[in-house]
C-alpha positions as CSV (number, residue, x, y, z in Angstrom):
1,M,-71.7,22.3,25.6
2,T,-71.3,23.0,29.3
3,T,-68.3,25.3,29.9
4,I,-66.9,27.5,32.6
5,E,-67.5,31.2,32.4
6,R,-64.5,32.9,31.0
7,K,-62.8,36.0,32.1
8,P,-63.1,39.2,30.0
9,P,-59.7,40.1,28.6
10,L,-57.7,42.9,30.4
11,G,-54.8,44.8,29.1
12,K,-53.0,44.5,25.7
13,K,-51.2,41.2,26.0
14,V,-52.3,37.7,25.0
15,Q,-50.7,34.3,24.6
16,L,-50.9,32.2,21.5
17,M,-51.6,28.4,21.6
18,A,-50.6,27.5,18.1
19,T,-52.0,23.9,18.0
20,C,-50.3,20.8,16.7
21,L,-51.8,21.1,13.2
22,C,-50.6,24.7,12.7
23,D,-47.2,23.6,13.9
24,A,-47.1,20.6,11.4
25,F,-49.1,21.8,8.4
26,Y,-50.8,25.2,8.7
27,D,-48.1,27.6,10.0
28,D,-49.6,30.4,8.0
29,A,-52.9,30.1,10.0
30,A,-50.9,30.7,13.2
31,I,-49.0,33.6,11.6
32,A,-52.2,35.1,10.4
33,T,-53.6,34.8,13.9
34,V,-50.7,36.8,15.2
35,Q,-51.1,39.5,12.5
36,V,-54.8,39.9,13.2
37,L,-54.2,40.3,16.9
38,E,-51.3,42.7,16.4
39,H,-53.5,44.8,14.0
40,L,-55.8,45.3,17.0
41,G,-52.9,46.6,19.0
42,L,-52.3,43.5,21.1
43,T,-48.9,42.1,21.9
44,V,-48.7,38.3,21.3
45,E,-46.5,36.1,23.5
46,F,-45.6,32.5,22.3
47,P,-44.6,30.1,25.1
48,E,-42.2,27.9,23.4
49,A,-42.7,24.9,25.7
50,Q,-46.2,24.3,24.4
51,T,-47.0,21.0,22.9
52,C,-50.6,19.6,22.7
53,C,-54.0,20.4,24.3
54,G,-54.4,16.7,25.3
55,Q,-57.5,16.1,23.1
56,P,-56.2,13.1,21.1
57,A,-55.7,11.0,24.2
58,F,-58.9,12.4,25.8
59,N,-61.0,11.4,22.8
60,A,-59.3,8.0,22.6
61,G,-60.3,7.3,26.3
62,D,-56.9,7.5,27.7
63,W,-57.7,10.2,30.3
64,N,-54.6,9.5,32.3
65,A,-52.4,10.4,29.4
66,S,-54.6,13.3,28.6
67,R,-54.2,14.7,32.1
68,R,-50.4,14.5,31.8
69,V,-50.6,16.6,28.7
70,V,-53.0,19.1,30.2
71,R,-50.8,19.5,33.3
72,H,-47.9,20.5,31.0
73,L,-50.3,22.9,29.2
74,V,-51.3,24.5,32.5
75,R,-47.6,24.9,33.5
76,T,-46.7,26.4,30.1
77,F,-49.5,29.0,30.1
78,K,-49.3,29.9,33.8
79,S,-50.2,33.6,33.8
80,E,-53.2,35.8,33.9
81,L,-53.1,36.5,30.1
82,P,-55.9,35.4,27.7
83,V,-54.9,32.3,25.7
84,I,-55.9,32.6,22.0
85,V,-56.3,29.4,20.0
86,P,-56.9,29.3,16.2
87,S,-59.0,26.2,16.6
88,S,-62.5,25.7,18.2
89,S,-61.5,22.0,18.8
90,C,-58.4,22.7,20.9
91,A,-60.1,25.7,22.6
92,A,-63.1,23.5,23.6
93,M,-60.7,20.8,24.9
94,V,-59.3,23.4,27.3
95,F,-62.5,25.0,28.5
96,H,-64.7,21.9,28.3
97,G,-62.9,18.5,27.9
98,A,-60.1,19.2,30.3
99,L,-62.7,20.1,33.0
100,L,-64.3,16.7,32.6
101,A,-61.0,14.9,32.7
102,F,-60.0,16.7,36.0
103,E,-63.5,16.7,37.5
104,H,-62.3,14.5,40.4
105,E,-58.7,15.6,40.5
106,R,-56.9,17.9,42.9
107,D,-55.5,19.8,40.0
108,L,-58.9,21.1,39.0
109,P,-58.5,24.7,40.2
110,E,-55.4,25.2,38.0
111,V,-57.2,23.7,35.0
112,E,-60.2,25.9,35.7
113,Q,-58.0,29.0,35.8
114,L,-56.6,28.2,32.4
115,A,-60.1,27.4,31.0
116,R,-61.4,30.8,32.1
117,R,-58.7,32.5,30.0
118,T,-58.9,30.3,26.8
119,W,-60.6,31.6,23.7
120,E,-61.0,30.5,20.1
121,L,-59.8,33.4,17.9
122,A,-63.2,34.5,16.4
123,D,-65.0,34.2,19.7
124,F,-62.3,36.3,21.4
125,L,-62.5,39.0,18.7
126,V,-66.3,39.3,18.8
127,N,-67.3,38.3,22.3
128,G,-64.1,39.2,24.2
129,L,-63.0,42.4,22.5
130,G,-66.4,43.5,21.0
131,V,-65.1,43.6,17.4
132,T,-68.2,43.0,15.2
133,S,-67.0,44.3,11.8
134,W,-63.7,43.9,10.0
135,P,-62.0,46.3,7.7
136,G,-60.3,45.8,4.3
137,R,-61.6,43.7,1.4
138,F,-61.8,40.0,0.5
139,D,-63.5,39.1,-2.8
140,G,-65.1,35.8,-3.1
141,A,-68.0,33.5,-2.3
142,I,-67.2,31.6,0.9
143,A,-68.7,28.4,2.2
144,F,-68.2,28.5,5.9
145,H,-67.8,25.0,7.5
146,R,-69.2,25.0,11.1
147,S,-67.1,22.4,12.7
148,C,-68.5,20.1,15.4
149,H,-66.6,21.7,18.2
150,T,-68.3,25.1,17.6
151,R,-71.6,23.6,18.7
152,G,-72.6,25.0,22.1
153,T,-70.1,27.8,21.7
154,Q,-70.2,31.2,20.1
155,S,-67.3,30.6,17.8
156,A,-69.2,29.8,14.6
157,E,-71.5,32.8,14.7
158,A,-68.6,35.1,15.7
159,A,-66.6,34.0,12.7
160,A,-69.6,34.4,10.4
161,T,-70.3,37.8,11.8
162,L,-66.8,39.0,11.0
163,M,-66.8,37.5,7.5
164,R,-70.2,39.0,6.6
165,S,-68.9,42.4,7.5
166,I,-66.0,42.3,5.1
167,P,-66.6,44.1,1.8
168,G,-66.5,41.6,-1.1
169,V,-67.4,38.5,0.9
170,T,-70.5,36.6,0.2
171,L,-71.3,33.7,2.6
172,V,-73.1,31.0,0.6
173,E,-75.4,28.4,2.2
174,F,-75.1,24.7,1.5
175,G,-76.9,21.5,2.4
176,E,-76.5,19.8,5.8
177,A,-74.2,22.6,7.0
178,E,-74.3,21.3,10.6
179,Q,-73.1,17.8,9.7
180,C,-69.6,16.6,10.7
181,C,-66.9,16.6,8.0
182,G,-65.9,13.1,9.1
183,F,-62.5,13.9,10.5
184,G,-63.2,13.6,14.2
185,G,-59.5,13.4,15.1
186,T,-58.8,9.8,16.1
187,F,-62.2,8.8,14.6
188,S,-60.7,9.2,11.1
189,V,-57.9,6.7,12.0
190,S,-60.2,4.2,13.7
191,F,-62.9,4.3,11.1
192,P,-61.2,5.6,7.9
193,H,-63.9,4.3,5.5
194,I,-66.8,6.0,7.4
195,S,-64.7,9.1,7.8
196,E,-64.0,9.3,4.1
197,A,-67.7,8.7,3.2
198,M,-68.7,11.5,5.5
199,G,-66.1,13.8,4.0
200,R,-67.2,13.1,0.5
201,L,-70.8,13.8,1.3
202,K,-69.8,17.1,2.8
203,L,-67.9,18.0,-0.4
204,Q,-70.9,17.2,-2.5
205,H,-73.0,19.7,-0.6
206,L,-70.2,22.2,-0.6
207,R,-69.7,22.0,-4.4
208,A,-73.4,22.3,-5.1
209,A,-73.2,25.8,-3.6
210,H,-70.3,26.8,-6.0
211,P,-68.2,28.6,-3.5
212,Q,-64.8,30.0,-4.4
213,F,-63.4,29.3,-0.9
214,L,-64.0,26.8,1.8
215,V,-63.3,28.5,5.2
216,G,-63.3,27.1,8.7
217,V,-62.1,27.8,12.2
218,D,-60.5,24.4,12.5
219,T,-57.5,23.4,10.4
220,S,-58.3,19.7,11.1
221,C,-61.6,19.9,9.1
222,L,-59.9,21.9,6.4
223,M,-57.1,19.3,6.1
224,H,-59.6,16.5,5.9
225,L,-61.8,18.0,3.3
226,S,-59.1,19.5,1.1
227,G,-57.2,16.2,1.2
228,L,-60.2,14.3,0.0
229,A,-60.8,16.9,-2.7
230,E,-57.3,16.6,-3.9
231,K,-57.6,12.8,-3.9
232,E,-60.6,13.2,-6.2
233,G,-58.7,15.4,-8.5
234,R,-61.0,18.4,-7.7
235,P,-59.0,20.5,-5.2
236,V,-60.8,23.3,-3.3
237,Q,-59.3,26.6,-2.2
238,H,-59.5,26.6,1.6
239,R,-58.6,29.2,4.2
240,H,-58.6,29.4,8.0
241,V,-60.8,32.3,9.1
242,A,-57.6,34.0,10.4
243,Q,-56.2,34.0,6.9
244,V,-59.4,35.6,5.5
245,L,-59.2,38.4,8.1
246,R,-55.4,38.9,7.5
247,D,-55.8,38.9,3.7
248,A,-58.7,41.4,4.0
249,L,-56.3,43.7,5.8
250,K,-53.7,43.2,3.1
251,N,-56.1,43.8,0.3
252,G,-57.3,47.0,2.0
253,G,-53.8,48.3,2.3
254,L,-54.0,48.0,6.1
255,L,-51.2,45.5,6.5
256,A,-47.8,45.2,4.9
257,A,-47.6,42.5,2.4
């Protein structure tokens, strides 16, 4: 994935881009993101005018609509602060997809400025702040789903590095770990039967490894896989990586319950 070089974080303030799915379904993943960042001594700002990153329209081919959303995003996060996103998908849209959409547009400098400041959470912790180990404790065997949008980025390895460092965590390998879960945003709407088949295949490989938790950096993948598992009558415990980091702090007595 070709991306713009991002600025190293300066100071102790960041902004949170909470994402649509956190807003609608996974608010605790956004809350955990704030708690993790605050544990590291950062002040988290939340611009309330934020809406969407523009990816649904971008992936559907409606780049004009996507550009309108991205322009609003640029206005909403207009500062010099790092923008932290608990989603590799939304982060990649900002520092990769949006650059493609605006490649021949006069707004490109403003979009590039935002792209240089935007980080997926785990990538920010490891490669932005230099945090390579995490305190506390989290007991369980974790199957870590490497979502498609982590390809070509450092997010997946950053998340794995942090989880491996937590006492009590065992990362278990499973078959076809690099394969898509089948969600694919609008793909799951346009091709629901293919999407479901891909998700069920992913669940078969995951279950063969007998993990206690399914963990990812994208709530979209977790929503898709957990929804299929519940439909099968075989629910899976799933967590966003921010929730694992936050719960490790709680279990270690490093964060108030």
